[in-house]
A tleap script that builds the chain and sets N, CA, C and O, in Angstrom:
source leaprc.protein.ff14SB
mol = sequence {
  NMET ILE THR ALA ARG GLN THR ARG ALA ALA
  ARG ALA LEU LEU GLY TRP THR GLN GLU THR
  LEU ALA GLU LYS ALA LEU VAL SER LEU THR
  ALA LEU LYS ARG LEU GLU SER GLU ASN ASP
  PHE LYS VAL TYR GLU THR THR ARG ASP GLN
  VAL ARG ARG THR LEU GLU SER SER GLY ILE
  VAL PHE LEU SER SER ASP GLN GLY GLU GLY
  VAL MET LEU VAL ARG ALA LYS ILE ASP SER
  PRO GLY LEU CSER
}
set mol.1.N position { 121.414 96.605 143.532 }
set mol.1.CA position { 120.590 95.521 144.024 }
set mol.1.C position { 119.196 96.063 144.348 }
set mol.1.O position { 119.066 97.074 145.038 }
set mol.2.N position { 118.172 95.403 143.857 }
set mol.2.CA position { 116.808 95.837 144.142 }
set mol.2.C position { 116.398 95.346 145.527 }
set mol.2.O position { 116.845 94.298 145.994 }
set mol.3.N position { 115.542 96.127 146.165 }
set mol.3.CA position { 115.096 95.789 147.513 }
set mol.3.C position { 113.710 95.145 147.481 }
set mol.3.O position { 113.017 95.162 146.463 }
set mol.4.N position { 113.332 94.581 148.619 }
set mol.4.CA position { 112.004 93.979 148.755 }
set mol.4.C position { 110.918 95.027 148.507 }
set mol.4.O position { 109.934 94.759 147.817 }
set mol.5.N position { 111.102 96.202 149.066 }
set mol.5.CA position { 110.096 97.262 148.904 }
set mol.5.C position { 109.989 97.725 147.460 }
set mol.5.O position { 108.888 97.973 146.968 }
set mol.6.N position { 111.118 97.843 146.781 }
set mol.6.CA position { 111.086 98.236 145.371 }
set mol.6.C position { 110.344 97.193 144.540 }
set mol.6.O position { 109.566 97.540 143.651 }
set mol.7.N position { 110.584 95.934 144.827 }
set mol.7.CA position { 109.926 94.867 144.076 }
set mol.7.C position { 108.419 94.914 144.287 }
set mol.7.O position { 107.654 94.810 143.328 }
set mol.8.N position { 107.991 95.068 145.526 }
set mol.8.CA position { 106.550 95.133 145.814 }
set mol.8.C position { 105.921 96.371 145.178 }
set mol.8.O position { 104.821 96.303 144.629 }
set mol.9.N position { 106.623 97.503 145.256 }
set mol.9.CA position { 106.096 98.742 144.673 }
set mol.9.C position { 105.999 98.636 143.153 }
set mol.9.O position { 105.015 99.079 142.560 }
set mol.10.N position { 107.006 98.057 142.529 }
set mol.10.CA position { 106.998 97.892 141.069 }
set mol.10.C position { 105.842 97.003 140.645 }
set mol.10.O position { 105.142 97.293 139.675 }
set mol.11.N position { 105.652 95.929 141.373 }
set mol.11.CA position { 104.561 95.002 141.061 }
set mol.11.C position { 103.218 95.706 141.209 }
set mol.11.O position { 102.312 95.498 140.402 }
set mol.12.N position { 103.090 96.538 142.238 }
set mol.12.CA position { 101.840 97.280 142.451 }
set mol.12.C position { 101.585 98.269 141.311 }
set mol.12.O position { 100.451 98.399 140.850 }
set mol.13.N position { 102.626 98.964 140.855 }
set mol.13.CA position { 102.467 99.906 139.740 }
set mol.13.C position { 101.982 99.204 138.478 }
set mol.13.O position { 101.216 99.771 137.698 }
set mol.14.N position { 102.430 97.976 138.283 }
set mol.14.CA position { 102.029 97.214 137.099 }
set mol.14.C position { 100.697 96.495 137.293 }
set mol.14.O position { 100.119 95.986 136.332 }
set mol.15.N position { 100.208 96.451 138.530 }
set mol.15.CA position { 98.953 95.750 138.810 }
set mol.15.C position { 99.102 94.240 138.759 }
set mol.15.O position { 98.146 93.528 138.454 }
set mol.16.N position { 100.297 93.751 139.055 }
set mol.16.CA position { 100.579 92.321 138.990 }
set mol.16.C position { 100.493 91.677 140.362 }
set mol.16.O position { 100.835 92.292 141.371 }
set mol.17.N position { 100.041 90.455 140.389 }
set mol.17.CA position { 100.090 89.647 141.604 }
set mol.17.C position { 101.483 89.032 141.710 }
set mol.17.O position { 102.273 89.091 140.768 }
set mol.18.N position { 101.769 88.448 142.859 }
set mol.18.CA position { 103.032 87.726 143.004 }
set mol.18.C position { 103.099 86.580 141.998 }
set mol.18.O position { 104.149 86.308 141.416 }
set mol.19.N position { 101.974 85.921 141.806 }
set mol.19.CA position { 101.929 84.802 140.862 }
set mol.19.C position { 102.268 85.256 139.444 }
set mol.19.O position { 102.999 84.576 138.723 }
set mol.20.N position { 101.731 86.411 139.052 }
set mol.20.CA position { 101.990 86.940 137.710 }
set mol.20.C position { 103.471 87.247 137.518 }
set mol.20.O position { 104.064 86.858 136.511 }
set mol.21.N position { 104.069 87.944 138.483 }
set mol.21.CA position { 105.485 88.293 138.362 }
set mol.21.C position { 106.358 87.044 138.360 }
set mol.21.O position { 107.294 86.943 137.567 }
set mol.22.N position { 106.063 86.105 139.233 }
set mol.22.CA position { 106.857 84.871 139.281 }
set mol.22.C position { 106.807 84.150 137.939 }
set mol.22.O position { 107.823 83.656 137.449 }
set mol.23.N position { 105.618 84.095 137.356 }
set mol.23.CA position { 105.459 83.422 136.062 }
set mol.23.C position { 106.234 84.145 134.964 }
set mol.23.O position { 106.937 83.514 134.175 }
set mol.24.N position { 106.103 85.468 134.917 }
set mol.24.CA position { 106.774 86.246 133.874 }
set mol.24.C position { 108.299 86.218 134.031 }
set mol.24.O position { 109.031 86.227 133.040 }
set mol.25.N position { 108.771 86.183 135.281 }
set mol.25.CA position { 110.213 86.188 135.542 }
set mol.25.C position { 110.818 84.785 135.516 }
set mol.25.O position { 112.034 84.622 135.622 }
set mol.26.N position { 109.966 83.785 135.376 }
set mol.26.CA position { 110.411 82.389 135.353 }
set mol.26.C position { 111.135 82.002 136.638 }
set mol.26.O position { 112.160 81.320 136.612 }
set mol.27.N position { 110.574 82.456 137.772 }
set mol.27.CA position { 111.085 82.061 139.086 }
set mol.27.C position { 109.937 81.431 139.861 }
set mol.27.O position { 108.770 81.632 139.527 }
set mol.28.N position { 110.268 80.676 140.885 }
set mol.28.CA position { 109.210 80.059 141.682 }
set mol.28.C position { 108.525 81.119 142.540 }
set mol.28.O position { 109.116 82.145 142.877 }
set mol.29.N position { 107.278 80.851 142.883 }
set mol.29.CA position { 106.535 81.762 143.749 }
set mol.29.C position { 107.230 81.876 145.105 }
set mol.29.O position { 107.285 82.960 145.687 }
set mol.30.N position { 107.751 80.778 145.601 }
set mol.30.CA position { 108.468 80.789 146.881 }
set mol.30.C position { 109.684 81.706 146.811 }
set mol.30.O position { 109.937 82.468 147.744 }
set mol.31.N position { 110.438 81.639 145.716 }
set mol.31.CA position { 111.618 82.498 145.554 }
set mol.31.C position { 111.216 83.968 145.526 }
set mol.31.O position { 111.892 84.808 146.121 }
set mol.32.N position { 110.119 84.286 144.837 }
set mol.32.CA position { 109.660 85.675 144.784 }
set mol.32.C position { 109.211 86.145 146.161 }
set mol.32.O position { 109.511 87.271 146.556 }
set mol.33.N position { 108.503 85.306 146.889 }
set mol.33.CA position { 108.069 85.679 148.240 }
set mol.33.C position { 109.264 85.938 149.144 }
set mol.33.O position { 109.226 86.843 149.979 }
set mol.34.N position { 110.319 85.155 148.987 }
set mol.34.CA position { 111.542 85.381 149.764 }
set mol.34.C position { 112.161 86.729 149.388 }
set mol.34.O position { 112.612 87.469 150.262 }
set mol.35.N position { 112.183 87.047 148.106 }
set mol.35.CA position { 112.732 88.317 147.634 }
set mol.35.C position { 111.932 89.498 148.179 }
set mol.35.O position { 112.510 90.521 148.547 }
set mol.36.N position { 110.615 89.365 148.233 }
set mol.36.CA position { 109.754 90.461 148.681 }
set mol.36.C position { 109.628 90.547 150.202 }
set mol.36.O position { 109.001 91.472 150.719 }
set mol.37.N position { 110.206 89.611 150.906 }
set mol.37.CA position { 110.119 89.584 152.364 }
set mol.37.C position { 111.085 90.592 152.984 }
set mol.37.O position { 112.172 90.823 152.454 }
set mol.38.N position { 110.692 91.182 154.089 }
set mol.38.CA position { 111.563 92.103 154.823 }
set mol.38.C position { 112.526 91.336 155.728 }
set mol.38.O position { 113.434 91.930 156.309 }
set mol.39.N position { 112.335 90.025 155.849 }
set mol.39.CA position { 113.246 89.196 156.641 }
set mol.39.C position { 114.541 88.998 155.868 }
set mol.39.O position { 114.620 89.322 154.683 }
set mol.40.N position { 115.520 88.484 156.517 }
set mol.40.CA position { 116.824 88.294 155.876 }
set mol.40.C position { 116.948 86.917 155.239 }
set mol.40.O position { 117.923 86.204 155.475 }
set mol.41.N position { 115.958 86.543 154.431 }
set mol.41.CA position { 116.018 85.268 153.737 }
set mol.41.C position { 117.050 85.345 152.621 }
set mol.41.O position { 117.207 86.381 151.975 }
set mol.42.N position { 117.750 84.241 152.404 }
set mol.42.CA position { 118.718 84.181 151.302 }
set mol.42.C position { 117.970 84.152 149.976 }
set mol.42.O position { 117.029 83.380 149.793 }
set mol.43.N position { 118.402 84.999 149.063 }
set mol.43.CA position { 117.834 85.047 147.712 }
set mol.43.C position { 118.999 84.983 146.736 }
set mol.43.O position { 119.946 85.761 146.843 }
set mol.44.N position { 118.933 84.069 145.795 }
set mol.44.CA position { 119.988 83.961 144.791 }
set mol.44.C position { 120.013 85.210 143.924 }
set mol.44.O position { 118.968 85.761 143.577 }
set mol.45.N position { 121.225 85.653 143.577 }
set mol.45.CA position { 121.366 86.820 142.704 }
set mol.45.C position { 120.707 86.583 141.350 }
set mol.45.O position { 120.177 87.518 140.749 }
set mol.46.N position { 120.733 85.349 140.865 }
set mol.46.CA position { 120.093 85.059 139.577 }
set mol.46.C position { 118.594 85.306 139.657 }
set mol.46.O position { 117.996 85.792 138.697 }
set mol.47.N position { 117.982 84.978 140.788 }
set mol.47.CA position { 116.550 85.234 140.986 }
set mol.47.C position { 116.292 86.731 140.987 }
set mol.47.O position { 115.388 87.222 140.311 }
set mol.48.N position { 117.102 87.448 141.759 }
set mol.48.CA position { 116.961 88.909 141.850 }
set mol.48.C position { 117.127 89.548 140.468 }
set mol.48.O position { 116.380 90.459 140.111 }
set mol.49.N position { 118.096 89.075 139.697 }
set mol.49.CA position { 118.340 89.612 138.356 }
set mol.49.C position { 117.191 89.311 137.402 }
set mol.49.O position { 116.794 90.177 136.622 }
set mol.50.N position { 116.656 88.105 137.454 }
set mol.50.CA position { 115.536 87.748 136.574 }
set mol.50.C position { 114.321 88.620 136.870 }
set mol.50.O position { 113.643 89.079 135.950 }
set mol.51.N position { 114.046 88.846 138.146 }
set mol.51.CA position { 112.910 89.685 138.530 }
set mol.51.C position { 113.155 91.120 138.079 }
set mol.51.O position { 112.262 91.757 137.520 }
set mol.52.N position { 114.356 91.630 138.317 }
set mol.52.CA position { 114.687 93.006 137.913 }
set mol.52.C position { 114.538 93.184 136.406 }
set mol.52.O position { 113.924 94.151 135.954 }
set mol.53.N position { 115.092 92.264 135.630 }
set mol.53.CA position { 115.009 92.367 134.169 }
set mol.53.C position { 113.565 92.312 133.682 }
set mol.53.O position { 113.193 93.036 132.758 }
set mol.54.N position { 112.761 91.468 134.293 }
set mol.54.CA position { 111.350 91.360 133.906 }
set mol.54.C position { 110.619 92.666 134.182 }
set mol.54.O position { 109.856 93.143 133.342 }
set mol.55.N position { 110.847 93.239 135.347 }
set mol.55.CA position { 110.184 94.498 135.696 }
set mol.55.C position { 110.666 95.635 134.795 }
set mol.55.O position { 109.861 96.444 134.334 }
set mol.56.N position { 111.963 95.700 134.545 }
set mol.56.CA position { 112.497 96.751 133.672 }
set mol.56.C position { 111.954 96.628 132.252 }
set mol.56.O position { 111.667 97.638 131.611 }
set mol.57.N position { 111.814 95.423 131.764 }
set mol.57.CA position { 111.292 95.248 130.402 }
set mol.57.C position { 109.811 95.605 130.312 }
set mol.57.O position { 109.266 95.752 129.218 }
set mol.58.N position { 109.165 95.742 131.469 }
set mol.58.CA position { 107.751 96.127 131.510 }
set mol.58.C position { 107.568 97.603 131.829 }
set mol.58.O position { 106.445 98.049 132.061 }
set mol.59.N position { 108.666 98.372 131.843 }
set mol.59.CA position { 108.574 99.815 132.018 }
set mol.59.C position { 108.973 100.344 133.376 }
set mol.59.O position { 108.856 101.545 133.622 }
set mol.60.N position { 109.440 99.486 134.266 }
set mol.60.CA position { 109.841 99.929 135.597 }
set mol.60.C position { 111.280 100.430 135.562 }
set mol.60.O position { 112.154 99.802 134.964 }
set mol.61.N position { 111.514 101.567 136.211 }
set mol.61.CA position { 112.854 102.106 136.394 }
set mol.61.C position { 113.120 102.113 137.895 }
set mol.61.O position { 112.316 102.624 138.674 }
set mol.62.N position { 114.248 101.545 138.290 }
set mol.62.CA position { 114.625 101.511 139.700 }
set mol.62.C position { 115.446 102.746 140.021 }
set mol.62.O position { 116.391 103.079 139.306 }
set mol.63.N position { 115.077 103.424 141.105 }
set mol.63.CA position { 115.729 104.663 141.513 }
set mol.63.C position { 116.468 104.435 142.825 }
set mol.63.O position { 115.989 103.714 143.700 }
set mol.64.N position { 117.628 105.048 142.953 }
set mol.64.CA position { 118.392 104.932 144.186 }
set mol.64.C position { 119.224 106.195 144.362 }
set mol.64.O position { 119.887 106.655 143.433 }
set mol.65.N position { 119.175 106.743 145.565 }
set mol.65.CA position { 119.984 107.919 145.872 }
set mol.65.C position { 120.381 107.840 147.338 }
set mol.65.O position { 120.020 106.895 148.040 }
set mol.66.N position { 121.118 108.828 147.790 }
set mol.66.CA position { 121.509 108.838 149.200 }
set mol.66.C position { 120.309 109.086 150.113 }
set mol.66.O position { 120.405 108.904 151.327 }
set mol.67.N position { 119.183 109.500 149.536 }
set mol.67.CA position { 117.977 109.749 150.322 }
set mol.67.C position { 117.037 108.555 150.362 }
set mol.67.O position { 116.083 108.550 151.139 }
set mol.68.N position { 117.288 107.549 149.542 }
set mol.68.CA position { 116.443 106.363 149.562 }
set mol.68.C position { 116.314 105.719 148.202 }
set mol.68.O position { 116.994 106.088 147.245 }
set mol.69.N position { 115.416 104.735 148.140 }
set mol.69.CA position { 115.171 104.000 146.910 }
set mol.69.C position { 113.721 104.167 146.498 }
set mol.69.O position { 112.866 104.537 147.303 }
set mol.70.N position { 113.460 103.887 145.228 }
set mol.70.CA position { 112.093 103.952 144.730 }
set mol.70.C position { 111.986 103.295 143.374 }
set mol.70.O position { 112.945 102.713 142.867 }
set mol.71.N position { 110.805 103.400 142.794 }
set mol.71.CA position { 110.564 102.886 141.450 }
set mol.71.C position { 109.685 103.871 140.705 }
set mol.71.O position { 108.973 104.675 141.306 }
set mol.72.N position { 109.748 103.795 139.392 }
set mol.72.CA position { 108.936 104.653 138.544 }
set mol.72.C position { 108.500 103.821 137.349 }
set mol.72.O position { 109.270 103.011 136.832 }
set mol.73.N position { 107.265 104.024 136.913 }
set mol.73.CA position { 106.758 103.358 135.725 }
set mol.73.C position { 106.838 104.333 134.569 }
set mol.73.O position { 106.215 105.394 134.601 }
set mol.74.N position { 107.601 103.981 133.551 }
set mol.74.CA position { 107.782 104.824 132.373 }
set mol.74.C position { 106.884 104.294 131.274 }
set mol.74.O position { 106.888 103.101 130.972 }
set mol.75.N position { 106.127 105.178 130.691 }
set mol.75.CA position { 105.238 104.776 129.595 }
set mol.75.C position { 106.040 104.517 128.340 }
set mol.75.O position { 107.038 105.188 128.075 }
set mol.76.N position { 105.609 103.563 127.590 }
set mol.76.CA position { 106.274 103.244 126.321 }
set mol.76.C position { 106.110 104.410 125.359 }
set mol.76.O position { 105.107 105.122 125.407 }
set mol.77.N position { 107.080 104.606 124.497 }
set mol.77.CA position { 107.018 105.703 123.525 }
set mol.77.C position { 105.784 105.604 122.651 }
set mol.77.O position { 105.233 106.622 122.233 }
set mol.78.N position { 105.352 104.400 122.376 }
set mol.78.CA position { 104.178 104.210 121.519 }
set mol.78.C position { 102.907 104.752 122.175 }
set mol.78.O position { 101.946 105.088 121.483 }
set mol.79.N position { 102.898 104.839 123.527 }
set mol.79.CA position { 101.731 105.343 124.247 }
set mol.79.C position { 101.737 106.862 124.370 }
set mol.79.O position { 100.744 107.447 124.803 }
set mol.80.N position { 102.840 107.510 123.995 }
set mol.80.CA position { 102.945 108.953 124.137 }
set mol.80.C position { 102.141 109.662 123.061 }
set mol.80.O position { 102.107 109.216 121.914 }
set mol.81.N position { 101.484 110.777 123.426 }
set mol.81.CA position { 100.712 111.532 122.438 }
set mol.81.C position { 101.613 112.049 121.321 }
set mol.81.O position { 102.751 112.451 121.565 }
set mol.82.N position { 101.109 112.035 120.125 }
set mol.82.CA position { 101.823 112.585 118.993 }
set mol.82.C position { 102.780 111.630 118.317 }
set mol.82.O position { 103.338 111.959 117.270 }
set mol.83.N position { 102.982 110.462 118.883 }
set mol.83.CA position { 103.870 109.482 118.256 }
set mol.83.C position { 103.052 108.396 117.607 }
set mol.83.O position { 102.025 107.974 118.139 }
set mol.84.N position { 103.504 107.946 116.460 }
set mol.84.CA position { 102.776 106.859 115.803 }
set mol.84.C position { 103.684 105.710 115.476 }
set mol.84.O position { 103.236 104.708 114.919 }
savepdb mol mol.pdb
quit
């Protein structure tokens, strides 16, 4: 399960606004704001999944370990030097 902090960090790495992510993930802005909130607002799993899939398809990798959670932006293979 992705966290509010991971979602905000992923969006920041991509340079996206909340509006941009909501549009790309096909969720309402209100639903995204609830997901990104640190409060215990109810968020549907389908919303969380749509946001996660959208971020992953844009190069975000979600990290989780016993020490914490994070995100990483992976460059597309086409952007790597030496590949055509």
